[in-house]
Backbone of each chain as ProteinMPNN parsed JSONL, in Angstrom:
{"seq_chain_A": "MGHSLTKLEMAEKLQQDLGFSRKESKDLVDCFFEEIIAALENGEPVKISGFGNFELRDKSSRPGRNPKTGEEFDIEARRVVTFKAGRKLRDRIDAYQR", "coords_chain_A": {"N_chain_A": [[108.811, 107.792, 111.675], [107.351, 105.82, 113.859], [105.616, 103.372, 115.297], [106.321, 99.679, 115.033], [105.407, 96.471, 114.294], [106.497, 93.548, 115.73], [107.791, 90.404, 116.451], [107.998, 89.472, 119.474], [105.68, 91.205, 119.878], [103.694, 89.584, 119.016], [103.865, 87.231, 119.573], [103.028, 87.725, 122.429], [100.189, 88.345, 121.858], [99.296, 85.882, 120.856], [99.483, 84.36, 123.389], [97.489, 85.967, 124.974], [95.053, 85.836, 123.979], [94.75, 83.322, 122.648], [95.347, 81.45, 124.326], [98.159, 79.873, 124.854], [101.123, 79.128, 126.451], [103.805, 81.393, 127.681], [105.934, 80.265, 126.632], [105.238, 78.564, 125.074], [104.231, 80.397, 122.846], [106.112, 81.801, 122.274], [107.67, 79.834, 120.435], [105.879, 79.38, 118.886], [105.25, 81.56, 117.354], [108.557, 82.43, 116.572], [108.701, 79.804, 115.38], [107.23, 79.674, 113.004], [108.123, 81.766, 111.063], [110.885, 80.908, 110.696], [110.469, 78.229, 109.456], [109.196, 79.312, 107.338], [111.735, 80.233, 106.19], [113.04, 77.961, 106.033], [111.971, 76.659, 104.166], [112.506, 78.478, 101.466], [114.844, 78.473, 101.477], [114.91, 75.819, 100.658], [114.546, 76.146, 97.968], [111.713, 76.397, 97.812], [109.068, 78.357, 96.874], [106.73, 80.205, 98.757], [103.483, 80.289, 99.839], [100.468, 81.998, 101.527], [97.915, 82.065, 102.328], [95.381, 84.984, 102.726], [97.524, 86.845, 103.004], [99.814, 86.78, 101.557], [102.498, 85.852, 98.502], [105.513, 84.302, 98.745], [108.288, 84.319, 96.709], [110.876, 82.904, 94.595], [113.841, 84.58, 92.592], [115.625, 84.123, 90.46], [118.619, 85.72, 89.245], [120.805, 86.559, 86.71], [124.376, 86.863, 86.6], [126.231, 90.26, 86.297], [127.418, 93.233, 84.818], [129.09, 95.62, 86.941], [129.364, 98.653, 88.892], [131.497, 100.548, 91.035], [130.543, 103.214, 92.079], [132.075, 104.982, 94.098], [134.804, 104.895, 93.173], [134.576, 104.328, 90.642], [135.548, 102.212, 89.597], [135.194, 98.488, 87.838], [133.236, 96.114, 88.115], [132.493, 92.269, 88.123], [128.334, 92.015, 89.268], [127.907, 88.84, 90.791], [126.159, 86.443, 90.123], [122.828, 85.638, 91.404], [120.155, 84.851, 94.015], [117.325, 85.85, 94.712], [114.57, 87.065, 97.077], [111.27, 87.529, 96.341], [108.219, 89.075, 97.781], [105.195, 88.756, 96.839], [101.825, 90.847, 97.648], [98.709, 89.183, 98.413], [95.757, 88.932, 96.614], [93.401, 89.217, 98.356], [94.56, 90.595, 100.411], [95.203, 92.839, 99.524], [93.259, 94.099, 98.649], [91.984, 94.624, 100.775], [93.746, 96.442, 101.556], [93.398, 98.664, 100.098], [90.491, 99.236, 100.696], [90.76, 100.486, 103.197], [93.129, 102.241, 103.105], [91.555, 104.151, 101.195]], "CA_chain_A": [[108.599, 106.149, 111.509], [106.186, 105.06, 114.498], [106.063, 101.958, 115.745], [106.336, 98.881, 114.375], [105.628, 95.389, 114.945], [107.091, 92.492, 116.159], [107.709, 88.607, 116.954], [107.236, 89.575, 120.928], [103.882, 91.414, 120.166], [102.501, 88.396, 117.981], [103.636, 85.966, 120.835], [101.785, 88.024, 123.654], [98.731, 88.571, 121.334], [98.668, 84.653, 120.858], [99.449, 83.988, 124.836], [96.691, 86.467, 125.558], [94.023, 85.487, 123.256], [94.561, 81.598, 122.435], [95.866, 80.42, 125.897], [98.885, 79.389, 125.137], [101.936, 79.7, 127.361], [104.623, 82.346, 126.981], [106.838, 79.989, 125.757], [104.457, 77.633, 123.381], [104.144, 81.504, 122.243], [107.223, 82.541, 121.553], [108.652, 79.163, 119.901], [105.155, 79.27, 117.578], [105.705, 82.832, 116.438], [110.195, 81.75, 115.686], [108.69, 78.648, 113.744], [106.657, 80.619, 111.948], [109.479, 82.426, 110.441], [111.759, 79.635, 110.495], [110.073, 76.84, 108.528], [109.433, 79.764, 106.002], [113.097, 80.457, 105.838], [113.721, 76.837, 105.597], [111.437, 76.565, 102.782], [112.839, 79.496, 100.699], [116.362, 78.325, 101.383], [115.15, 74.912, 99.95], [114.074, 76.435, 97.029], [110.123, 76.097, 97.524], [107.915, 79.225, 97.054], [106.051, 80.141, 99.797], [102.23, 81.302, 99.441], [99.902, 82.318, 102.752], [96.354, 83.049, 101.601], [95.183, 86.031, 103.319], [98.579, 87.553, 103.302], [100.506, 86.851, 100.687], [103.475, 84.692, 98.262], [107.001, 84.834, 98.759], [108.633, 83.874, 95.442], [112.18, 83.033, 94.207], [113.826, 84.827, 91.569], [117.545, 84.03, 89.837], [118.852, 86.926, 88.678], [122.004, 86.358, 85.984], [125.858, 87.924, 86.918], [125.911, 91.602, 85.117], [128.403, 94.133, 85.152], [128.389, 96.527, 87.829], [130.891, 99.894, 89.047], [131.903, 100.84, 92.226], [129.9, 104.337, 92.32], [132.897, 105.874, 94.381], [135.881, 104.492, 92.734], [134.505, 103.933, 88.875], [136.181, 100.647, 89.129], [133.861, 97.869, 87.175], [133.467, 94.041, 88.579], [131.026, 91.673, 87.85], [127.822, 91.546, 89.983], [127.604, 87.962, 90.97], [124.223, 85.471, 90.269], [122.288, 84.992, 92.841], [118.898, 84.113, 94.076], [116.368, 87.007, 95.758], [113.084, 86.225, 97.721], [110.372, 88.868, 96.419], [106.936, 89.139, 98.055], [103.456, 89.859, 96.226], [100.705, 90.833, 98.346], [97.599, 88.714, 97.977], [94.681, 89.633, 96.076], [92.662, 89.806, 99.492], [95.294, 91.877, 101.353], [95.555, 94.501, 98.521], [91.38, 94.369, 98.246], [91.495, 95.404, 102.688], [94.08, 97.864, 102.085], [92.521, 99.812, 99.104], [89.038, 99.649, 100.899], [90.685, 100.914, 104.469], [93.43, 103.605, 103.141], [90.474, 104.922, 100.325]], "C_chain_A": [[107.332, 105.365, 112.077], [106.859, 103.647, 114.738], [105.451, 100.404, 114.777], [106.197, 97.135, 115.184], [106.224, 94.372, 115.147], [106.787, 91.308, 116.447], [107.088, 89.155, 118.023], [105.724, 90.166, 120.776], [103.1, 90.499, 120.135], [102.587, 87.768, 118.995], [102.793, 86.597, 121.809], [100.527, 88.067, 122.687], [98.364, 86.52, 121.656], [98.666, 83.91, 122.404], [97.987, 84.697, 125.229], [95.002, 86.109, 124.599], [93.736, 84.181, 122.723], [94.882, 81.041, 123.764], [97.124, 79.915, 125.878], [100.011, 79.835, 125.992], [102.927, 80.764, 126.828], [105.284, 81.187, 126.464], [106.603, 79.088, 124.424], [104.216, 78.714, 122.588], [104.905, 81.959, 121.238], [107.887, 81.58, 120.645], [107.422, 79.162, 118.647], [105.54, 80.265, 116.473], [107.573, 82.648, 115.58], [109.84, 80.572, 115.078], [108.103, 78.875, 112.95], [107.254, 80.653, 110.902], [110.304, 81.623, 109.675], [111.734, 78.583, 109.619], [109.693, 78.02, 107.21], [110.963, 80.412, 105.107], [113.742, 79.461, 105.21], [113.568, 77.02, 103.838], [111.988, 77.213, 101.536], [114.359, 78.881, 100.306], [115.903, 77.028, 100.691], [114.579, 74.749, 98.676], [112.77, 76.494, 96.632], [109.982, 77.49, 97.534], [106.765, 78.772, 98.184], [104.504, 80.677, 99.812], [101.125, 80.85, 100.499], [98.867, 82.72, 102.31], [96.087, 83.596, 102.817], [96.381, 86.685, 103.722], [99.282, 87.88, 101.836], [101.734, 85.795, 100.082], [105.078, 85.373, 98.188], [107.389, 83.708, 97.543], [110.228, 84.186, 95.64], [112.492, 83.294, 92.986], [115.5, 84.576, 90.931], [117.517, 84.985, 88.926], [120.941, 86.756, 88.203], [123.292, 87.617, 86.545], [125.5, 89.297, 85.74], [127.161, 92.364, 85.708], [127.915, 95.015, 86.213], [129.869, 97.594, 88.17], [130.466, 100.239, 90.547], [131.188, 102.604, 91.962], [131.396, 105.426, 92.874], [134.521, 105.648, 93.306], [136.12, 104.43, 91.389], [135.237, 102.734, 88.515], [135.185, 99.233, 88.893], [134.739, 96.365, 87.908], [131.967, 93.762, 88.539], [130.269, 91.304, 89.518], [127.597, 89.909, 90.128], [125.828, 87.304, 91.054], [124.292, 85.479, 91.332], [120.796, 85.064, 92.707], [118.288, 85.155, 95.014], [115.293, 86.007, 96.157], [112.162, 87.774, 97.13], [109.023, 87.656, 97.172], [105.965, 89.902, 97.476], [102.567, 89.457, 97.311], [99.656, 90.052, 97.925], [96.226, 88.997, 97.724], [93.715, 90.743, 97.335], [93.045, 90.982, 100.525], [94.803, 93.033, 100.393], [94.041, 94.988, 98.593], [91.332, 95.439, 99.769], [92.23, 96.614, 102.273], [93.653, 99.131, 101.218], [91.268, 100.372, 100.046], [89.486, 100.452, 102.87], [91.414, 102.616, 104.195], [92.769, 104.351, 101.914], [89.988, 105.92, 101.233]], "O_chain_A": [[106.55, 104.642, 111.458], [107.938, 103.093, 114.527], [104.437, 100.25, 114.096], [106.701, 96.744, 116.237], [106.833, 94.261, 114.083], [105.622, 91.01, 116.709], [105.888, 89.417, 117.947], [104.759, 89.721, 121.397], [102.092, 90.344, 120.824], [101.532, 87.56, 119.592], [101.751, 85.996, 122.07], [99.641, 87.482, 123.311], [97.511, 86.026, 122.393], [97.906, 82.96, 122.597], [97.242, 83.94, 125.852], [93.92, 86.376, 125.121], [92.595, 83.895, 122.359], [94.435, 79.925, 124.031], [97.426, 79.396, 126.952], [99.928, 81.014, 126.336], [102.91, 81.031, 125.627], [104.996, 81.231, 125.268], [107.221, 78.904, 123.376], [103.928, 78.373, 121.442], [104.735, 82.322, 120.074], [108.731, 82.11, 119.923], [107.823, 78.974, 117.498], [105.933, 80.097, 115.319], [107.777, 82.721, 114.369], [110.602, 80.174, 114.197], [108.328, 78.282, 111.895], [107.125, 79.896, 109.941], [110.456, 81.58, 108.454], [112.723, 78.076, 109.091], [109.91, 77.604, 106.072], [111.156, 80.833, 103.967], [114.584, 79.548, 104.316], [114.289, 77.281, 102.876], [111.958, 76.527, 100.514], [114.877, 78.831, 99.19], [116.683, 76.918, 99.745], [114.179, 73.679, 98.216], [112.463, 76.613, 95.446], [110.815, 78.041, 98.254], [106.191, 77.714, 98.44], [104.528, 81.908, 99.782], [100.778, 79.67, 100.541], [98.842, 83.855, 101.834], [96.384, 83.032, 103.871], [96.353, 87.152, 104.86], [99.271, 88.937, 101.205], [102.094, 84.916, 100.864], [105.561, 86.427, 97.776], [106.935, 82.568, 97.451], [110.786, 85.052, 96.314], [111.902, 82.696, 92.087], [116.406, 85.268, 91.393], [116.694, 85.149, 88.026], [121.928, 86.807, 88.937], [123.14, 88.814, 86.788], [124.788, 89.299, 84.736], [127.732, 92.151, 86.777], [126.725, 95.217, 86.454], [131.03, 97.383, 87.82], [129.342, 100.188, 91.046], [132.08, 103.138, 91.303], [131.737, 106.418, 92.23], [135.085, 106.642, 92.85], [137.226, 104.447, 90.848], [135.483, 102.34, 87.376], [134.425, 98.946, 89.818], [135.857, 95.886, 88.098], [130.912, 94.368, 88.727], [130.798, 90.775, 90.495], [126.811, 89.619, 89.226], [124.821, 87.579, 91.706], [125.216, 85.392, 92.141], [120.213, 85.272, 91.643], [118.809, 85.282, 96.122], [115.086, 84.829, 95.864], [112.456, 88.904, 97.52], [108.844, 86.438, 97.193], [105.789, 91.12, 97.482], [102.435, 88.344, 97.819], [99.552, 90.198, 96.707], [95.52, 89.315, 98.681], [93.439, 91.94, 97.409], [92.396, 91.828, 101.141], [94.07, 93.972, 100.701], [93.737, 96.18, 98.59], [90.855, 96.569, 99.874], [91.723, 97.72, 102.458], [93.596, 100.301, 101.596], [91.018, 101.57, 100.186], [88.587, 100.842, 103.614], [90.96, 103.693, 104.584], [93.463, 105.288, 101.52], [89.117, 106.711, 100.872]]}, "seq_chain_B": "MTVTRSELIERITDAQQGIQVRDVELAVKMLVEHMAQAVTQSERIEIRGFGSFELHYRPPRRARNPKTGEQVALEGKYAVHFKPGKELREKVNEQLAEIR", "coords_chain_B": {"N_chain_B": [[108.25, 72.595, 94.288], [105.62, 74.397, 95.594], [104.979, 75.82, 98.68], [102.333, 75.451, 100.841], [99.622, 77.688, 103.075], [98.535, 75.538, 104.566], [100.359, 73.149, 104.447], [102.647, 74.273, 105.358], [101.678, 74.473, 108.086], [101.307, 71.964, 108.53], [104.036, 71.517, 108.668], [105.226, 73.267, 111.009], [103.943, 71.943, 113.142], [105.117, 69.184, 113.223], [107.576, 70.555, 113.756], [106.912, 71.507, 116.377], [106.608, 69.351, 118.987], [104.004, 68.131, 120.936], [102.076, 70.282, 120.643], [99.15, 70.5, 119.236], [97.39, 69.662, 116.026], [95.451, 71.268, 115.187], [95.716, 73.219, 117.428], [98.174, 74.886, 116.171], [96.785, 75.464, 113.887], [94.847, 77.585, 114.352], [96.747, 79.456, 115.582], [98.505, 80.376, 113.514], [96.618, 81.257, 112.014], [96.043, 83.517, 113.737], [98.663, 84.386, 113.826], [98.83, 85.37, 110.816], [96.969, 87.196, 110.391], [97.219, 88.949, 112.543], [99.762, 90.047, 111.183], [98.208, 90.837, 108.544], [96.456, 92.762, 109.072], [98.351, 95.048, 110.633], [99.898, 95.635, 108.743], [97.825, 97.085, 106.795], [96.717, 98.894, 107.888], [98.895, 100.887, 108.158], [100.984, 99.829, 109.656], [104.64, 99.304, 110.413], [106.166, 96.271, 110.115], [108.336, 94.171, 111.484], [111.075, 91.733, 111.077], [113.252, 90.427, 112.917], [115.977, 89.305, 111.118], [114.587, 87.716, 109.199], [112.823, 89.419, 107.443], [111.374, 93.065, 106.917], [108.175, 94.081, 106.363], [106.149, 96.901, 104.925], [104.133, 99.459, 103.909], [104.011, 101.2, 100.65], [103.294, 103.985, 98.71], [102.163, 104.404, 95.761], [102.037, 106.785, 93.944], [99.042, 109.004, 91.581], [99.614, 107.564, 88.087], [99.646, 108.291, 84.864], [98.882, 106.051, 82.245], [99.245, 103.687, 79.29], [97.034, 101.733, 77.742], [98.397, 99.044, 76.596], [97.09, 97.375, 74.469], [95.261, 98.872, 72.797], [96.447, 101.489, 72.817], [95.416, 102.918, 73.973], [95.374, 106.27, 76.271], [95.051, 105.717, 80.004], [94.069, 106.932, 83.219], [95.537, 106.423, 85.536], [94.474, 105.732, 89.232], [96.378, 106.553, 92.292], [97.849, 104.669, 94.775], [98.382, 101.65, 97.524], [101.103, 100.098, 98.143], [102.199, 97.056, 99.422], [105.453, 96.783, 99.99], [108.287, 94.416, 100.902], [111.435, 93.496, 102.392], [113.865, 91.847, 102.308], [115.439, 90.385, 105.17], [118.548, 89.992, 106.283], [119.608, 87.618, 107.558], [117.833, 85.661, 105.907], [118.741, 86.659, 103.372], [120.708, 85.421, 102.906], [120.955, 83.072, 103.214], [119.122, 81.694, 101.584], [120.943, 82.374, 99.244], [123.073, 80.89, 99.345], [122.39, 78.44, 98.923], [121.831, 78.723, 96.616], [124.351, 78.672, 95.823], [125.431, 76.507, 96.29], [124.176, 74.509, 94.33], [125.206, 75.59, 92.267]], "CA_chain_B": [[107.076, 72.515, 94.682], [105.183, 75.279, 96.923], [104.653, 75.406, 100.241], [100.643, 76.354, 101.054], [99.268, 77.93, 104.401], [98.294, 74.117, 105.386], [101.8, 72.441, 104.412], [103.244, 75.11, 106.412], [100.719, 74.598, 109.425], [102.144, 70.728, 109.069], [105.851, 71.555, 109.168], [105.509, 73.767, 112.456], [103.321, 70.855, 114.097], [106.161, 68.498, 113.167], [108.619, 70.717, 114.359], [106.587, 71.947, 117.661], [106.367, 68.325, 119.806], [103.396, 68.792, 122.163], [101.176, 71.118, 120.08], [97.782, 69.776, 118.232], [97.634, 70.586, 114.589], [94.592, 72.434, 115.512], [96.248, 75.0, 117.993], [98.481, 75.338, 115.465], [95.752, 76.209, 112.873], [94.495, 78.93, 114.933], [98.042, 80.529, 115.981], [98.619, 80.884, 112.335], [95.242, 82.586, 111.628], [96.053, 84.609, 114.293], [99.671, 85.21, 113.41], [98.233, 85.921, 109.552], [95.484, 88.265, 110.997], [97.885, 90.279, 113.126], [100.317, 91.238, 110.142], [97.529, 91.76, 107.782], [95.955, 94.491, 109.928], [98.919, 95.657, 111.042], [100.207, 96.268, 107.433], [96.94, 97.301, 106.292], [96.718, 100.079, 108.994], [100.0, 101.407, 107.676], [101.792, 99.796, 110.858], [105.678, 98.682, 109.735], [106.451, 94.518, 110.664], [109.517, 94.408, 111.334], [111.344, 90.417, 112.037], [114.941, 90.077, 113.022], [117.086, 87.844, 110.317], [113.209, 87.541, 107.997], [112.95, 91.001, 107.016], [110.703, 93.504, 107.045], [106.923, 94.687, 105.431], [105.822, 98.429, 105.0], [103.054, 100.183, 102.918], [104.556, 102.354, 99.989], [102.69, 104.912, 98.106], [102.775, 104.88, 94.506], [101.184, 108.149, 93.245], [98.658, 108.522, 90.565], [99.775, 108.206, 86.896], [99.037, 107.904, 83.163], [99.208, 104.498, 81.729], [98.535, 103.359, 77.873], [96.416, 100.546, 77.392], [99.407, 98.208, 75.064], [96.723, 97.132, 72.933], [94.615, 99.471, 72.012], [97.164, 102.723, 72.844], [94.314, 104.425, 74.72], [95.65, 106.957, 77.611], [94.215, 105.738, 80.9], [94.696, 107.381, 83.898], [95.452, 105.527, 87.404], [94.592, 106.312, 90.848], [97.207, 106.28, 93.511], [97.83, 102.912, 95.707], [99.378, 101.696, 98.221], [101.49, 98.652, 97.953], [103.074, 96.434, 100.182], [106.829, 96.593, 100.027], [108.907, 93.509, 101.463], [112.365, 93.66, 102.235], [114.434, 90.512, 103.038], [116.505, 90.023, 105.854], [120.485, 89.377, 106.235], [119.6, 86.106, 107.298], [116.829, 85.18, 104.936], [119.288, 86.866, 101.897], [122.069, 84.846, 102.826], [120.706, 81.455, 103.21], [118.516, 81.633, 100.173], [121.984, 82.236, 98.488], [124.051, 80.013, 99.74], [121.776, 77.193, 98.369], [121.896, 78.723, 95.019], [125.975, 78.202, 95.338], [125.494, 74.881, 96.387], [123.568, 73.996, 92.832], [125.998, 75.786, 90.961]], "C_chain_B": [[106.601, 73.69, 96.387], [104.46, 75.237, 98.079], [103.523, 76.347, 100.18], [100.905, 76.416, 102.415], [99.202, 76.215, 105.532], [99.67, 73.34, 105.082], [102.168, 72.771, 105.513], [102.818, 74.92, 107.914], [101.602, 72.687, 109.98], [103.447, 70.671, 109.485], [105.874, 72.42, 110.807], [105.127, 73.11, 113.439], [104.362, 69.552, 114.36], [107.259, 69.23, 114.265], [108.532, 71.326, 116.171], [106.095, 70.678, 118.693], [105.322, 68.997, 120.975], [102.236, 69.461, 121.59], [100.298, 70.484, 119.016], [97.954, 70.595, 116.961], [96.371, 71.634, 114.992], [94.634, 73.731, 116.091], [97.017, 75.287, 116.925], [97.965, 75.95, 114.365], [95.44, 77.766, 113.692], [95.87, 79.805, 115.382], [98.425, 81.202, 114.498], [97.905, 81.847, 111.716], [95.51, 83.523, 112.053], [97.315, 85.299, 113.933], [99.569, 86.357, 112.072], [97.747, 87.097, 109.741], [96.418, 89.516, 111.576], [98.752, 91.536, 112.277], [99.642, 91.342, 109.148], [96.686, 93.26, 108.052], [96.696, 95.18, 110.618], [99.803, 96.326, 109.789], [98.81, 97.017, 106.762], [96.62, 99.17, 106.914], [98.431, 100.865, 108.765], [101.005, 101.167, 108.862], [103.003, 99.151, 109.703], [105.235, 97.386, 110.374], [107.674, 94.324, 110.604], [110.262, 93.01, 112.294], [112.797, 90.498, 111.659], [115.1, 88.733, 111.792], [115.621, 87.606, 109.131], [113.138, 88.839, 107.03], [111.433, 92.111, 107.248], [109.481, 94.288, 106.009], [106.757, 96.201, 105.675], [104.748, 99.034, 103.61], [103.808, 101.223, 102.367], [103.079, 103.01, 99.518], [103.026, 104.999, 96.955], [101.649, 105.696, 94.197], [100.755, 107.757, 91.743], [99.297, 108.95, 89.325], [98.874, 107.666, 85.499], [99.625, 106.818, 82.866], [98.787, 104.657, 80.199], [98.464, 101.996, 78.258], [97.141, 99.663, 76.061], [98.717, 97.773, 74.432], [96.071, 97.494, 72.362], [95.134, 101.316, 72.036], [96.207, 103.909, 73.688], [95.22, 104.987, 75.922], [94.712, 106.113, 78.691], [94.866, 106.286, 82.315], [94.486, 106.565, 85.348], [95.713, 106.351, 88.692], [96.289, 106.048, 91.388], [97.1, 105.398, 94.013], [98.997, 103.201, 96.63], [99.822, 100.024, 97.948], [102.4, 97.866, 98.732], [104.611, 95.968, 100.071], [107.473, 95.634, 101.363], [110.516, 93.78, 101.528], [113.092, 92.473, 103.132], [115.568, 90.866, 104.102], [117.773, 89.717, 105.348], [120.134, 88.042, 105.818], [119.122, 85.309, 105.96], [117.819, 85.295, 103.397], [120.129, 85.903, 101.714], [121.795, 83.292, 102.78], [119.713, 81.099, 101.994], [119.686, 81.612, 98.922], [122.807, 81.548, 98.445], [123.516, 79.14, 98.957], [122.249, 77.159, 97.132], [123.609, 78.459, 94.729], [126.18, 77.149, 95.45], [125.181, 74.164, 95.055], [124.539, 74.313, 92.296], [127.212, 74.881, 90.788]], "O_chain_B": [[107.003, 73.734, 97.549], [103.419, 74.617, 98.295], [103.504, 77.498, 99.743], [101.766, 75.792, 103.035], [99.617, 75.933, 106.656], [99.918, 72.747, 106.132], [102.164, 72.072, 106.526], [103.583, 75.205, 108.836], [102.133, 72.303, 111.022], [103.923, 69.992, 110.396], [106.649, 72.005, 111.668], [105.6, 73.317, 114.557], [104.438, 68.989, 115.452], [107.688, 68.707, 115.294], [109.459, 71.523, 116.957], [105.076, 70.982, 119.314], [105.569, 69.964, 121.694], [101.201, 69.139, 122.173], [100.786, 69.993, 117.998], [98.434, 71.718, 116.805], [96.599, 72.843, 115.039], [94.112, 74.8, 115.775], [96.508, 76.285, 116.414], [98.556, 76.896, 113.844], [95.943, 78.852, 113.402], [95.706, 81.023, 115.455], [98.615, 82.413, 114.381], [98.249, 82.864, 111.113], [95.445, 84.552, 111.381], [97.319, 86.512, 113.727], [99.928, 87.535, 112.047], [98.226, 88.059, 109.142], [96.383, 90.689, 111.205], [98.756, 92.766, 112.317], [100.248, 92.061, 108.352], [96.46, 94.31, 107.45], [96.154, 96.018, 111.338], [100.322, 97.436, 109.909], [99.244, 97.768, 105.888], [96.395, 100.229, 106.329], [98.841, 101.428, 109.78], [101.804, 102.06, 109.144], [102.728, 98.681, 108.6], [104.201, 97.295, 111.035], [108.167, 94.305, 109.476], [110.233, 92.925, 113.522], [113.354, 90.597, 110.566], [114.528, 87.648, 111.687], [116.015, 87.231, 108.026], [113.517, 88.877, 105.86], [110.473, 91.618, 107.842], [109.817, 94.968, 105.04], [107.278, 96.678, 106.683], [104.965, 98.808, 102.419], [104.292, 102.097, 103.087], [101.982, 102.605, 99.902], [104.086, 105.578, 96.718], [100.48, 105.311, 94.201], [101.275, 106.972, 90.951], [99.595, 110.128, 89.126], [97.888, 106.958, 85.295], [100.795, 106.583, 83.171], [98.083, 105.605, 79.851], [99.288, 101.276, 78.821], [96.688, 99.582, 74.919], [99.264, 97.474, 73.371], [95.838, 96.926, 71.295], [94.491, 102.215, 71.495], [96.269, 105.119, 73.902], [95.822, 104.131, 76.571], [93.595, 105.809, 78.273], [96.064, 106.101, 82.532], [93.47, 106.249, 85.966], [96.568, 107.15, 89.074], [97.149, 105.399, 90.792], [95.973, 104.936, 93.832], [99.893, 104.039, 96.731], [99.105, 99.067, 97.654], [103.58, 98.179, 98.576], [104.874, 94.765, 100.072], [107.275, 95.934, 102.541], [110.911, 94.385, 100.532], [112.917, 92.253, 104.331], [116.51, 91.599, 103.802], [118.039, 89.276, 104.23], [120.173, 87.444, 104.743], [119.785, 84.587, 105.216], [117.781, 84.445, 102.507], [120.386, 85.464, 100.593], [122.562, 82.484, 102.256], [119.756, 79.937, 101.588], [119.492, 81.019, 97.862], [123.46, 81.485, 97.403], [124.264, 78.917, 98.004], [122.825, 76.244, 96.544], [124.054, 78.117, 93.633], [127.08, 76.612, 94.805], [125.924, 73.249, 94.701], [125.067, 73.401, 91.659], [127.906, 74.966, 89.775]]}, "name": "protein", "num_of_chains": 2, "seq": "MGHSLTKLEMAEKLQQDLGFSRKESKDLVDCFFEEIIAALENGEPVKISGFGNFELRDKSSRPGRNPKTGEEFDIEARRVVTFKAGRKLRDRIDAYQRMTVTRSELIERITDAQQGIQVRDVELAVKMLVEHMAQAVTQSERIEIRGFGSFELHYRPPRRARNPKTGEQVALEGKYAVHFKPGKELREKVNEQLAEIR"}
């Protein structure tokens, strides 16, 4: 599986490279993700140039079945978040992975 | 209405009393670059409550041009996969429940 990038490391980089205090760095990283969540919660798609777009899709209800018991039930209508990497990031990945 | 990167910077500035918009811009630029670089190099990103990003390999396949019916060979490629976290999934869904 290997290593994962986390908020802690992102905050440490802000602190080291931009000179924010430890608290400011943590608050900025937390706030960045909180504001994206708040926008999506509010029904607003989010476009981050250089990275990608978060969209909202409404799924209608559909019949489902419990694979263990075979019992049938309705899967409720729901709203889901989808992500699509932007052109710039996709090109960058292609160039790096080739 | 779509929230762009510059709108996001404004909202963060409003929420973070005492940090200048110029500094928030620099911070967001660095955060986005850090994430883009990680995912490009196949590193997973794990943000609790928000979600995770991972590079998935799509193997080469044959496809058909729907207009001409011609067969084309598509190369294998990498795609960014995002899995929304529990908090994000629930919040987005609660909102839908309220609208109904």
